[in-house]
N, CA, C and O atoms as a Tinker XYZ file with bonds, in Angstrom:
   348  protein
     1  N     -3.039000   96.680000  -15.445000    73     2
     2  CA    -3.079000   95.135000  -16.070000    64     1     3
     3  C     -4.037000   93.981000  -16.709000    63     2     4     5
     4  O     -4.898000   93.450000  -16.008000    81     3
     5  N     -3.860000   93.649000  -17.959000    73     3     6
     6  CA    -4.781000   92.542000  -18.113000    64     5     7
     7  C     -4.979000   91.429000  -16.856000    63     6     8     9
     8  O     -4.332000   91.605000  -15.823000    81     7
     9  N     -6.131000   89.979000  -17.011000    73     7    10
    10  CA    -5.805000   89.576000  -15.594000    64     9    11
    11  C     -5.376000   88.527000  -16.328000    63    10    12    13
    12  O     -4.911000   87.871000  -15.396000    81    11
    13  N     -5.216000   87.998000  -17.095000    73    11    14
    14  CA    -4.526000   86.993000  -17.595000    64    13    15
    15  C     -2.792000   86.851000  -17.370000    63    14    16    17
    16  O     -2.073000   85.880000  -17.134000    81    15
    17  N     -2.529000   88.251000  -17.558000    73    15    18
    18  CA    -1.272000   88.905000  -17.451000    64    17    19
    19  C     -1.022000   88.648000  -16.107000    63    18    20    21
    20  O      0.050000   88.122000  -15.808000    81    19
    21  N     -1.802000   88.921000  -15.281000    73    19    22
    22  CA    -1.793000   89.242000  -13.585000    64    21    23
    23  C     -1.688000   87.889000  -13.121000    63    22    24    25
    24  O     -0.637000   87.590000  -12.555000    81    23
    25  N     -2.446000   87.142000  -13.232000    73    23    26
    26  CA    -2.457000   85.388000  -13.520000    64    25    27
    27  C     -0.909000   84.802000  -12.861000    63    26    28    29
    28  O     -0.357000   84.330000  -11.867000    81    27
    29  N     -0.738000   85.223000  -14.187000    73    27    30
    30  CA     0.409000   84.838000  -14.338000    64    29    31
    31  C      1.793000   84.926000  -14.245000    63    30    32    33
    32  O      2.723000   84.174000  -14.538000    81    31
    33  N      1.660000   86.406000  -13.603000    73    31    34
    34  CA     2.666000   86.833000  -12.930000    64    33    35
    35  C      2.842000   86.452000  -11.689000    63    34    36    37
    36  O      3.931000   86.321000  -11.129000    81    35
    37  N      1.601000   86.233000  -11.155000    73    35    38
    38  CA     1.026000   86.027000   -9.445000    64    37    39
    39  C      1.751000   84.634000   -9.659000    63    38    40    41
    40  O      2.620000   84.335000   -8.841000    81    39
    41  N      1.460000   83.749000  -10.706000    73    39    42
    42  CA     2.083000   82.342000  -10.522000    64    41    43
    43  C      3.351000   82.067000  -10.658000    63    42    44    45
    44  O      3.749000   81.078000  -10.042000    81    43
    45  N      4.177000   82.712000  -11.349000    73    43    46
    46  CA     5.284000   82.722000  -11.730000    64    45    47
    47  C      6.365000   83.225000   -9.867000    63    46    48    49
    48  O      7.400000   82.699000   -9.458000    81    47
    49  N      5.622000   84.255000   -9.276000    73    47    50
    50  CA     6.065000   84.542000   -8.167000    64    49    51
    51  C      5.654000   83.859000   -6.555000    63    50    52    53
    52  O      6.155000   84.005000   -5.440000    81    51
    53  N      4.114000   82.801000   -7.251000    73    51    54
    54  CA     4.228000   81.889000   -6.056000    64    53    55
    55  C      5.133000   80.939000   -6.047000    63    54    56    57
    56  O      5.575000   80.520000   -4.977000    81    55
    57  N      5.533000   80.472000   -7.203000    73    55    58
    58  CA     6.269000   79.478000   -7.769000    64    57    59
    59  C      7.888000   79.390000   -7.297000    63    58    60    61
    60  O      8.434000   78.369000   -6.877000    81    59
    61  N      8.446000   80.555000   -7.451000    73    59    62
    62  CA     9.661000   80.839000   -7.064000    64    61    63
    63  C      9.617000   82.217000   -5.959000    63    62    64    65
    64  O      9.550000   83.439000   -6.084000    81    63
    65  N      9.707000   81.122000   -4.694000    73    63    66
    66  CA     9.995000   82.277000   -3.545000    64    65    67
    67  C     11.214000   81.715000   -3.332000    63    66    68    69
    68  O     11.570000   81.916000   -2.171000    81    67
    69  N     12.097000   81.020000   -4.044000    73    67    70
    70  CA    13.469000   80.714000   -2.947000    64    69    71
    71  C     13.742000   79.050000   -2.396000    63    70    72    73
    72  O     14.493000   78.243000   -2.944000    81    71
    73  N     13.150000   78.880000   -1.523000    73    71    74
    74  CA    12.821000   77.064000   -1.184000    64    73    75
    75  C     11.635000   76.431000   -1.664000    63    74    76    77
    76  O     10.459000   76.792000   -1.712000    81    75
    77  N     12.349000   75.209000   -2.071000    73    75    78
    78  CA    11.374000   74.200000   -2.305000    64    77    79
    79  C      9.784000   73.795000   -1.449000    63    78    80    81
    80  O      8.654000   73.397000   -1.731000    81    79
    81  N     10.524000   74.167000   -0.361000    73    79    82
    82  CA     8.947000   74.067000    0.864000    64    81    83
    83  C      8.020000   75.280000    0.445000    63    82    84    85
    84  O      6.790000   75.246000    0.426000    81    83
    85  N      8.886000   76.443000    0.087000    73    83    86
    86  CA     7.345000   77.582000   -0.231000    64    85    87
    87  C      6.777000   77.385000   -1.491000    63    86    88    89
    88  O      5.613000   77.137000   -1.808000    81    87
    89  N      7.793000   77.536000   -2.163000    73    87    90
    90  CA     7.225000   76.784000   -3.899000    64    89    91
    91  C      6.281000   76.148000   -3.324000    63    90    92    93
    92  O      5.180000   76.607000   -3.629000    81    91
    93  N      6.234000   74.936000   -2.339000    73    91    94
    94  CA     4.743000   73.877000   -2.518000    64    93    95
    95  C      3.846000   74.711000   -1.680000    63    94    96    97
    96  O      2.626000   74.749000   -1.832000    81    95
    97  N      4.239000   75.106000   -1.152000    73    95    98
    98  CA     2.820000   75.569000   -0.273000    64    97    99
    99  C      2.277000   76.866000   -0.898000    63    98   100   101
   100  O      1.114000   77.200000   -0.671000    81    99
   101  N      3.138000   77.657000   -1.732000    73    99   102
   102  CA     2.656000   78.919000   -1.620000    64   101   103
   103  C      2.407000   78.743000   -3.133000    63   102   104   105
   104  O      1.472000   79.217000   -3.777000    81   103
   105  N      3.066000   78.241000   -3.421000    73   103   106
   106  CA     2.190000   77.975000   -5.665000    64   105   107
   107  C      1.452000   76.902000   -5.180000    63   106   108   109
   108  O      0.284000   77.276000   -5.081000    81   107
   109  N      1.615000   75.421000   -4.732000    73   107   110
   110  CA     0.160000   75.048000   -4.455000    64   109   111
   111  C     -1.058000   75.395000   -4.438000    63   110   112   113
   112  O     -2.107000   75.000000   -4.946000    81   111
   113  N     -0.547000   76.644000   -3.396000    73   111   114
   114  CA    -1.807000   77.142000   -3.071000    64   113   115
   115  C     -2.487000   77.867000   -3.970000    63   114   116   117
   116  O     -3.712000   77.942000   -3.873000    81   115
   117  N     -1.797000   78.515000   -4.987000    73   115   118
   118  CA    -2.164000   79.289000   -6.009000    64   117   119
   119  C     -2.892000   78.112000   -6.955000    63   118   120   121
   120  O     -4.104000   78.082000   -7.171000    81   119
   121  N     -2.088000   77.315000   -7.387000    73   119   122
   122  CA    -2.712000   76.235000   -8.864000    64   121   123
   123  C     -3.789000   75.783000   -8.462000    63   122   124   125
   124  O     -4.714000   75.567000   -9.245000    81   123
   125  N     -3.889000   75.511000   -6.910000    73   123   126
   126  CA    -5.142000   75.045000   -6.589000    64   125   127
   127  C     -6.593000   76.156000   -6.125000    63   126   128   129
   128  O     -7.700000   75.757000   -5.762000    81   127
   129  N     -6.227000   77.345000   -6.252000    73   127   130
   130  CA    -7.378000   78.052000   -5.718000    64   129   131
   131  C     -7.532000   79.346000   -6.446000    63   130   132   133
   132  O     -8.228000   80.092000   -5.758000    81   131
   133  N     -7.182000   79.883000   -7.503000    73   131   134
   134  CA    -6.497000   81.296000   -7.925000    64   133   135
   135  C     -7.669000   81.373000   -8.670000    63   134   136   137
   136  O     -8.494000   82.207000   -8.295000    81   135
   137  N     -8.040000   80.389000  -10.070000    73   135   138
   138  CA    -9.243000   80.154000  -10.652000    64   137   139
   139  C    -10.556000   80.539000  -10.658000    63   138   140   141
   140  O    -11.406000   80.717000  -11.530000    81   139
   141  N    -10.480000   80.670000   -8.778000    73   139   142
   142  CA   -11.696000   81.233000   -8.216000    64   141   143
   143  C    -11.869000   81.941000   -7.538000    63   142   144   145
   144  O    -13.018000   82.074000   -7.117000    81   143
   145  N    -11.191000   82.483000   -7.232000    73   143   146
   146  CA   -10.729000   83.716000   -6.732000    64   145   147
   147  C    -11.376000   85.226000   -6.632000    63   146   148   149
   148  O    -12.112000   85.067000   -7.606000    81   147
   149  N    -11.562000   86.078000   -6.363000    73   147   150
   150  CA   -12.489000   86.989000   -6.353000    64   149   151
   151  C    -11.652000   88.366000   -6.755000    63   150   152   153
   152  O    -10.788000   88.277000   -5.883000    81   151
   153  N    -11.303000   89.627000   -7.509000    73   151   154
   154  CA   -10.223000   90.364000   -7.348000    64   153   155
   155  C    -10.348000   90.835000   -6.556000    63   154   156   157
   156  O     -9.589000   91.804000   -6.575000    81   155
   157  N    -11.057000   90.797000   -5.454000    73   155   158
   158  CA   -10.119000   91.269000   -3.683000    64   157   159
   159  C     -9.618000   89.979000   -3.264000    63   158   160   161
   160  O     -8.608000   90.338000   -2.658000    81   159
   161  N     -9.637000   89.085000   -3.203000    73   159   162
   162  CA    -8.788000   87.869000   -2.788000    64   161   163
   163  C     -7.451000   87.575000   -3.868000    63   162   164   165
   164  O     -6.478000   86.857000   -3.640000    81   163
   165  N     -7.697000   88.247000   -4.911000    73   163   166
   166  CA    -5.865000   88.268000   -5.596000    64   165   167
   167  C     -5.363000   89.290000   -4.753000    63   166   168   169
   168  O     -4.270000   89.190000   -4.197000    81   167
   169  N     -6.162000   90.334000   -4.624000    73   167   170
   170  CA    -5.405000   91.653000   -4.272000    64   169   171
   171  C     -4.641000   91.096000   -3.138000    63   170   172   173
   172  O     -3.432000   91.276000   -2.995000    81   171
   173  N     -5.555000   90.262000   -2.159000    73   171   174
   174  CA    -4.448000   89.889000   -0.604000    64   173   175
   175  C     -3.893000   89.147000   -0.894000    63   174   176   177
   176  O     -2.809000   89.343000   -0.345000    81   175
   177  N     -3.806000   87.780000   -1.788000    73   175   178
   178  CA    -2.730000   87.029000   -2.239000    64   177   179
   179  C     -1.423000   87.811000   -3.091000    63   178   180   181
   180  O     -0.214000   87.697000   -2.887000    81   179
   181  N     -1.964000   88.428000   -3.855000    73   179   182
   182  CA    -0.615000   89.638000   -3.790000    64   181   183
   183  C      0.209000   90.646000   -3.116000    63   182   184   185
   184  O      1.386000   91.004000   -3.131000    81   183
   185  N     -0.770000   90.929000   -2.580000    73   183   186
   186  CA    -0.339000   91.441000   -0.723000    64   185   187
   187  C      0.614000   90.622000   -0.262000    63   186   188   189
   188  O      1.807000   90.918000   -0.323000    81   187
   189  N      0.214000   89.631000    0.190000    73   187   190
   190  CA     0.884000   88.265000    0.589000    64   189   191
   191  C      2.126000   88.279000    0.519000    63   190   192   193
   192  O      2.961000   88.360000    1.420000    81   191
   193  N      2.284000   88.168000   -0.961000    73   191   194
   194  CA     3.286000   87.853000   -1.981000    64   193   195
   195  C      4.676000   88.351000   -1.319000    63   194   196   197
   196  O      5.677000   87.634000   -1.299000    81   195
   197  N      4.618000   89.976000   -0.647000    73   195   198
   198  CA     4.963000   90.433000   -0.597000    64   197   199
   199  C      5.949000   90.338000    1.153000    63   198   200   201
   200  O      7.023000   90.849000    1.473000    81   199
   201  N      5.055000   89.526000    1.883000    73   199   202
   202  CA     5.924000   88.891000    2.963000    64   201   203
   203  C      6.709000   88.106000    2.726000    63   202   204   205
   204  O      6.751000   87.531000    1.639000    81   203
   205  N      7.794000   87.817000    4.006000    73   203   206
   206  CA     8.874000   87.109000    3.788000    64   205   207
   207  C      8.317000   85.238000    3.854000    63   206   208   209
   208  O      7.478000   84.735000    4.601000    81   207
   209  N      9.055000   84.659000    2.912000    73   207   210
   210  CA     8.621000   83.490000    3.231000    64   209   211
   211  C      8.552000   82.567000    4.460000    63   210   212   213
   212  O      7.775000   81.615000    4.527000    81   211
   213  N      9.438000   82.923000    5.451000    73   211   214
   214  CA     9.492000   82.059000    6.916000    64   213   215
   215  C      7.993000   82.499000    7.407000    63   214   216   217
   216  O      7.159000   81.685000    7.803000    81   215
   217  N      7.807000   83.734000    7.332000    73   215   218
   218  CA     6.363000   84.247000    8.162000    64   217   219
   219  C      5.076000   84.075000    7.108000    63   218   220   221
   220  O      4.099000   84.573000    7.668000    81   219
   221  N      4.785000   83.664000    6.065000    73   219   222
   222  CA     3.240000   82.972000    5.352000    64   221   223
   223  C      3.873000   81.518000    5.865000    63   222   224   225
   224  O      2.941000   80.892000    6.370000    81   223
   225  N      5.100000   80.747000    5.925000    73   223   226
   226  CA     5.306000   79.626000    6.212000    64   225   227
   227  C      4.619000   79.621000    7.741000    63   226   228   229
   228  O      3.562000   79.004000    7.865000    81   227
   229  N      5.033000   80.105000    8.582000    73   227   230
   230  CA     4.717000   80.062000    9.855000    64   229   231
   231  C      3.405000   80.376000   10.544000    63   230   232   233
   232  O      2.950000   79.854000   11.562000    81   231
   233  N      2.881000   81.347000    9.776000    73   231   234
   234  CA     1.527000   81.544000    9.731000    64   233   235
   235  C      0.555000   80.423000    8.873000    63   234   236   237
   236  O     -0.595000   80.371000    9.307000    81   235
   237  N      0.694000   80.001000    8.335000    73   235   238
   238  CA    -0.018000   78.952000    7.737000    64   237   239
   239  C      0.265000   76.994000    8.404000    63   238   240   241
   240  O     -0.361000   75.957000    8.181000    81   239
   241  N      1.311000   77.260000    9.119000    73   239   242
   242  CA     1.291000   76.022000    9.463000    64   241   243
   243  C      1.091000   75.812000   11.117000    63   242   244   245
   244  O      1.133000   74.759000   11.755000    81   243
   245  N      0.852000   77.228000   11.603000    73   243   246
   246  CA     0.795000   77.583000   13.020000    64   245   247
   247  C      1.947000   77.828000   13.924000    63   246   248   249
   248  O      1.825000   77.628000   15.133000    81   247
   249  N      3.175000   78.293000   13.352000    73   247   250
   250  CA     4.272000   77.806000   14.539000    64   249   251
   251  C      4.787000   79.585000   14.779000    63   250   252   253
   252  O      5.604000   79.972000   15.614000    81   251
   253  N      3.957000   80.531000   13.680000    73   251   254
   254  CA     3.985000   81.800000   14.291000    64   253   255
   255  C      2.698000   82.381000   14.163000    63   254   256   257
   256  O      1.874000   82.023000   13.322000    81   255
   257  N      2.455000   83.651000   15.347000    73   255   258
   258  CA     0.754000   83.976000   15.369000    64   257   259
   259  C      0.987000   85.194000   14.075000    63   258   260   261
   260  O      1.799000   86.051000   13.725000    81   259
   261  N     -0.408000   84.561000   13.644000    73   259   262
   262  CA    -1.187000   85.799000   12.292000    64   261   263
   263  C     -1.663000   86.854000   12.164000    63   262   264   265
   264  O     -2.849000   87.171000   12.249000    81   263
   265  N     -0.716000   87.514000   11.937000    73   263   266
   266  CA    -1.247000   89.276000   12.134000    64   265   267
   267  C     -2.500000   88.814000   11.939000    63   266   268   269
   268  O     -2.830000   87.655000   11.686000    81   267
   269  N     -3.451000   90.143000   12.116000    73   267   270
   270  CA    -4.948000   90.364000   12.024000    64   269   271
   271  C     -5.169000   90.643000   10.484000    63   270   272   273
   272  O     -6.211000   90.262000    9.951000    81   271
   273  N     -4.254000   91.264000    9.815000    73   271   274
   274  CA    -4.480000   91.608000    8.279000    64   273   275
   275  C     -4.289000   90.558000    7.488000    63   274   276   277
   276  O     -4.645000   90.872000    6.352000    81   275
   277  N     -3.801000   89.182000    7.547000    73   275   278
   278  CA    -3.343000   88.014000    7.262000    64   277   279
   279  C     -4.483000   86.683000    7.370000    63   278   280   281
   280  O     -4.818000   85.756000    6.633000    81   279
   281  N     -4.943000   87.302000    9.075000    73   279   282
   282  CA    -5.957000   86.120000    8.983000    64   281   283
   283  C     -7.286000   86.212000    8.366000    63   282   284   285
   284  O     -7.806000   87.308000    8.156000    81   283
   285  N     -7.936000   84.944000    8.023000    73   283   286
   286  CA    -9.163000   85.167000    7.683000    64   285   287
   287  C     -9.554000   83.933000    6.861000    63   286   288   289
   288  O     -8.670000   83.097000    7.047000    81   287
   289  N    -10.373000   83.515000    6.138000    73   287   290
   290  CA   -10.723000   82.806000    4.934000    64   289   291
   291  C     -9.856000   82.281000    4.498000    63   290   292   293
   292  O     -9.610000   81.100000    4.743000    81   291
   293  N     -9.050000   83.137000    3.614000    73   291   294
   294  CA    -8.116000   83.134000    2.588000    64   293   295
   295  C     -6.638000   82.121000    3.539000    63   294   296   297
   296  O     -6.224000   80.991000    3.280000    81   295
   297  N     -6.181000   83.087000    4.630000    73   295   298
   298  CA    -5.516000   82.243000    5.769000    64   297   299
   299  C     -5.891000   80.703000    6.081000    63   298   300   301
   300  O     -5.116000   79.763000    6.256000    81   299
   301  N     -7.127000   80.713000    6.099000    73   299   302
   302  CA    -7.490000   79.129000    6.430000    64   301   303
   303  C     -7.857000   78.342000    5.408000    63   302   304   305
   304  O     -8.435000   77.304000    5.730000    81   303
   305  N     -7.696000   78.530000    4.348000    73   303   306
   306  CA    -7.882000   77.712000    2.993000    64   305   307
   307  C     -6.411000   77.297000    3.057000    63   306   308   309
   308  O     -6.090000   76.220000    2.552000    81   307
   309  N     -5.273000   78.264000    3.782000    73   307   310
   310  CA    -4.142000   78.234000    3.229000    64   309   311
   311  C     -3.232000   76.746000    4.334000    63   310   312   313
   312  O     -2.217000   76.054000    4.260000    81   311
   313  N     -4.460000   76.940000    5.292000    73   311   314
   314  CA    -3.843000   76.140000    6.302000    64   313   315
   315  C     -4.228000   74.585000    6.136000    63   314   316   317
   316  O     -3.629000   73.831000    6.903000    81   315
   317  N     -4.818000   74.207000    5.559000    73   315   318
   318  CA    -5.002000   73.385000    4.769000    64   317   319
   319  C     -4.171000   72.404000    3.830000    63   318   320   321
   320  O     -4.341000   72.795000    2.675000    81   319
   321  N     -3.340000   71.287000    3.857000    73   319   322
   322  CA    -2.366000   71.342000    3.472000    64   321   323
   323  C     -2.806000   69.830000    2.000000    63   322   324   325
   324  O     -2.164000   69.064000    1.281000    81   323
   325  N     -4.203000   70.155000    2.267000    73   323   326
   326  CA    -4.430000   68.726000    1.414000    64   325   327
   327  C     -4.349000   69.453000   -0.397000    63   326   328   329
   328  O     -4.589000   68.686000   -1.330000    81   327
   329  N     -4.061000   70.671000   -0.627000    73   327   330
   330  CA    -3.479000   71.138000   -1.824000    64   329   331
   331  C     -2.483000   71.139000   -2.424000    63   330   332   333
   332  O     -2.278000   71.409000   -3.607000    81   331
   333  N     -1.339000   70.620000   -1.079000    73   331   334
   334  CA    -0.038000   70.252000   -1.676000    64   333   335
   335  C      0.699000   68.911000   -2.620000    63   334   336   337
   336  O      1.096000   67.879000   -2.080000    81   335
   337  N      0.745000   69.063000   -3.484000    73   335   338
   338  CA     1.157000   67.907000   -4.174000    64   337   339
   339  C      2.857000   68.020000   -4.294000    63   338   340   341
   340  O      3.578000   69.017000   -4.249000    81   339
   341  N      3.179000   66.636000   -4.459000    73   339   342
   342  CA     4.707000   66.613000   -4.424000    64   341   343
   343  C      4.546000   65.875000   -5.917000    63   342   344   345
   344  O      3.816000   64.932000   -6.221000    81   343
   345  N      5.425000   66.588000   -6.689000    73   343   346
   346  CA     5.429000   66.719000   -7.820000    64   345   347
   347  C      6.837000   65.404000   -8.186000    63   346   348
   348  O      7.199000   65.193000   -9.343000    81   347
């Protein structure tokens, strides 16, 4: 798949999660960081989007233990709330 098309699809999926809170957290994370991601980091994010919003948000805010497959640099960055802006 063309990289530009992949990024557009991922951005859409990141911003259309089902709740405004998830849209802001996941979509904001994507918008802030995706341009600098490696192909492996894009793969990680694409797999993460298959998870439930409540789980992703719980792992990111620390209210749920994060499974080992999601723990790492990307999740640590997601845990920072400095990328979330309220439009």
